[in-house]
Every structure is written in C-alpha cells, then in structure tokens.
Backbone as JSON, one array per atom type, in Angstrom:
{
  "sequence": "XXXXXXXXXXXXXXXXXXXXXXXXXXXXXXXXXXXXXXXXXXXXXXXXXXXXXXXXXXXXXXXXXXXXXXXXX",
  "N": [[-58.01, -31.74, 6.63], [-56.29, -31.42, 3.65], [-53.62, -32.8, 1.93], [-51.17, -30.77, 0.39], [-50.36, -31.61, -2.18], [-52.59, -32.82, -3.15], [-54.64, -31.05, -3.31], [-57.3, -29.02, -4.67], [-58.68, -30.9, -6.13], [-61.15, -31.65, -5.47], [-61.41, -33.22, -3.22], [-61.62, -32.16, -0.6], [-64.13, -30.91, -0.68], [-65.78, -33.13, -1.15], [-65.24, -34.62, 1.17], [-66.29, -32.87, 3.1], [-68.98, -32.89, 2.33], [-69.64, -35.6, 2.82], [-69.15, -35.7, 5.59], [-71.09, -33.89, 6.56], [-73.4, -35.2, 5.68], [-73.29, -37.45, 7.33], [-73.42, -36.23, 9.89], [-75.99, -35.26, 9.77], [-77.46, -37.55, 10.22], [-77.73, -37.63, 12.84], [-76.02, -38.99, 14.83], [-75.25, -38.73, 17.49], [-77.48, -37.96, 18.76], [-80.25, -35.65, 18.41], [-79.6, -32.57, 16.78], [-79.41, -29.04, 16.22], [-77.66, -27.36, 14.99], [-74.51, -27.14, 13.25], [-71.25, -26.49, 14.04], [-68.16, -24.9, 13.22], [-64.73, -23.83, 12.85], [-62.23, -21.66, 11.45], [-59.08, -20.45, 10.18], [-59.1, -17.0, 9.75], [-57.83, -15.79, 7.54], [-57.81, -17.75, 5.64], [-59.0, -18.0, 2.77], [-59.87, -19.96, 0.97], [-60.96, -21.98, 2.59], [-63.0, -20.49, 3.79], [-64.63, -19.91, 1.56], [-65.33, -22.52, 0.75], [-66.77, -23.52, 3.03], [-68.83, -21.63, 3.14], [-70.13, -22.28, 0.78], [-71.51, -24.51, 1.5], [-73.36, -23.5, 3.12], [-72.61, -22.52, 5.6], [-72.43, -19.9, 7.95], [-70.56, -17.11, 8.89], [-69.68, -16.01, 12.2], [-69.05, -13.22, 13.14], [-69.4, -11.63, 15.41], [-68.66, -13.26, 17.46], [-66.04, -13.63, 17.09], [-62.66, -13.33, 18.03], [-59.77, -11.34, 17.94], [-56.89, -12.86, 16.62], [-57.83, -15.41, 16.99], [-59.59, -18.31, 15.68], [-62.08, -18.01, 13.06], [-65.4, -18.41, 13.88], [-68.08, -20.38, 12.51], [-71.39, -21.27, 11.53], [-73.86, -23.73, 10.75], [-77.21, -24.2, 10.07], [-78.94, -27.11, 10.69]],
  "CA": [[-56.9, -31.13, 5.93], [-55.9, -32.15, 2.44], [-52.22, -32.58, 1.57], [-50.98, -29.79, -0.68], [-50.24, -32.29, -3.48], [-53.89, -33.34, -3.56], [-55.64, -30.0, -3.24], [-57.97, -28.6, -5.91], [-59.17, -32.09, -6.83], [-62.49, -31.91, -4.98], [-61.43, -34.12, -2.05], [-62.12, -31.43, 0.56], [-65.57, -30.73, -0.86], [-66.43, -34.44, -0.96], [-65.12, -34.95, 2.59], [-67.26, -32.04, 3.82], [-70.31, -33.41, 2.01], [-69.82, -36.86, 3.55], [-69.23, -35.39, 7.02], [-72.4, -33.31, 6.83], [-74.4, -36.26, 5.53], [-73.22, -38.26, 8.55], [-73.92, -35.42, 11.0], [-77.45, -35.16, 9.63], [-78.1, -38.77, 10.72], [-77.8, -37.38, 14.27], [-75.47, -40.16, 15.52], [-75.11, -38.47, 18.92], [-78.73, -37.33, 19.17], [-80.69, -34.55, 17.56], [-78.88, -31.3, 16.88], [-79.98, -28.01, 15.37], [-76.59, -26.63, 14.32], [-73.15, -27.67, 13.13], [-70.31, -25.4, 14.2], [-66.76, -25.13, 12.91], [-63.96, -22.59, 12.84], [-61.1, -21.7, 10.53], [-58.23, -19.26, 10.18], [-59.81, -15.99, 8.96], [-57.14, -15.48, 6.29], [-57.93, -18.88, 4.74], [-60.12, -17.7, 1.87], [-60.36, -21.2, 0.36], [-61.85, -22.6, 3.58], [-64.17, -19.62, 3.92], [-65.47, -20.12, 0.38], [-65.85, -23.89, 0.81], [-67.79, -23.62, 4.06], [-69.97, -20.81, 2.72], [-70.86, -22.98, -0.28], [-72.37, -25.49, 2.17], [-74.35, -22.78, 3.9], [-72.1, -22.03, 6.87], [-72.41, -18.44, 8.08], [-69.6, -16.64, 9.88], [-70.2, -15.36, 13.4], [-68.02, -12.24, 13.49], [-69.61, -11.11, 16.75], [-68.02, -14.17, 18.4], [-64.64, -13.72, 16.71], [-61.7, -12.54, 18.79], [-58.5, -11.16, 17.23], [-55.91, -13.91, 16.88], [-58.5, -16.7, 17.1], [-60.23, -18.76, 14.44], [-63.41, -17.49, 12.79], [-66.45, -19.41, 14.03], [-69.15, -20.39, 11.52], [-72.45, -22.19, 11.94], [-74.79, -24.2, 9.73], [-78.46, -24.73, 10.62], [-79.18, -28.43, 10.1]],
  "C": [[-56.5, -32.03, 4.76], [-54.45, -31.78, 2.12], [-52.13, -31.66, 0.36], [-50.95, -30.43, -2.07], [-51.58, -32.76, -4.02], [-55.01, -32.31, -3.47], [-56.15, -29.66, -4.64], [-58.38, -29.78, -6.79], [-60.57, -32.47, -6.35], [-62.56, -32.8, -3.75], [-61.99, -33.43, -0.81], [-63.63, -31.25, 0.49], [-66.31, -32.05, -0.61], [-66.36, -34.86, 0.51], [-66.13, -34.15, 3.41], [-68.68, -32.54, 3.57], [-70.6, -34.69, 2.8], [-69.96, -36.61, 5.05], [-70.6, -34.82, 7.37], [-73.53, -34.32, 6.67], [-74.45, -37.12, 6.78], [-73.8, -37.49, 9.74], [-75.43, -35.33, 10.96], [-78.18, -36.46, 9.97], [-78.25, -38.69, 12.24], [-77.28, -38.56, 15.09], [-75.31, -39.97, 17.02], [-76.37, -37.81, 19.48], [-79.04, -36.13, 18.3], [-79.89, -33.28, 17.84], [-79.52, -30.31, 15.92], [-78.91, -27.31, 14.53], [-75.31, -27.45, 14.25], [-72.22, -26.47, 13.16], [-68.93, -25.84, 13.75], [-66.03, -23.8, 13.0], [-62.76, -22.78, 11.92], [-60.31, -20.41, 10.65], [-58.86, -18.21, 9.27], [-59.13, -15.63, 7.64], [-57.22, -16.61, 5.26], [-59.18, -18.71, 3.86], [-60.7, -18.95, 1.21], [-61.33, -21.89, 1.32], [-63.13, -21.8, 3.72], [-65.14, -19.86, 2.77], [-66.11, -21.52, 0.39], [-66.99, -23.99, 1.81], [-69.03, -22.81, 3.7], [-70.79, -21.52, 1.66], [-71.78, -24.07, 0.28], [-73.41, -24.82, 3.05], [-73.88, -22.29, 5.26], [-72.06, -20.5, 6.84], [-71.43, -18.07, 9.19], [-70.32, -15.97, 11.04], [-69.17, -14.33, 13.87], [-68.18, -11.66, 14.89], [-68.98, -12.0, 17.82], [-66.53, -14.34, 18.1], [-63.79, -12.82, 17.59], [-60.39, -12.51, 18.01], [-57.52, -12.25, 17.63], [-56.51, -15.3, 17.02], [-59.04, -17.12, 15.74], [-61.63, -18.15, 14.31], [-64.44, -18.59, 12.99], [-67.5, -19.26, 12.92], [-70.15, -21.47, 11.92], [-73.34, -22.51, 10.75], [-76.03, -24.72, 10.44], [-78.74, -26.05, 9.91], [-80.63, -28.61, 9.72]]
}
C-alpha cells in the first residue's frame, strides 16, 4: 500500500517489480505461480497487476471477497 500523498509516482509499480524479481529467485523453493487478490472495485490495482501479467480468476471469486489473480512464473 502506498500512502495517498505518494501515489502516482511509480512507487507501487517499482515495489511490485522488486517483489516479483525476488519471488523469481525462489527463496522458499521452486514455484510455478504467484497469487494475489485485491478489491474488485480497485481499478488502479487491477490495471497495475494486469500490466505485470496477472490474470483474474473470476471463477474463484465470491461476492464480497477480493478478486484473486495469478501470474505464471
């Protein structure tokens, strides 16, 4: 989460890039996917995650819950 005063400066994108770079070193062992979830009405998050290749999993979404998304590593 990026404080409102510091949004739209690229910090979230850079944080996501760094996190994915770290995950791809497989620090906890080999993995095939990275999963996350977000509030479905959060269009900024949806767009950010999609830009990294995350795909929503609407078949696993339940009303009132967060939208799950997955990235093949």
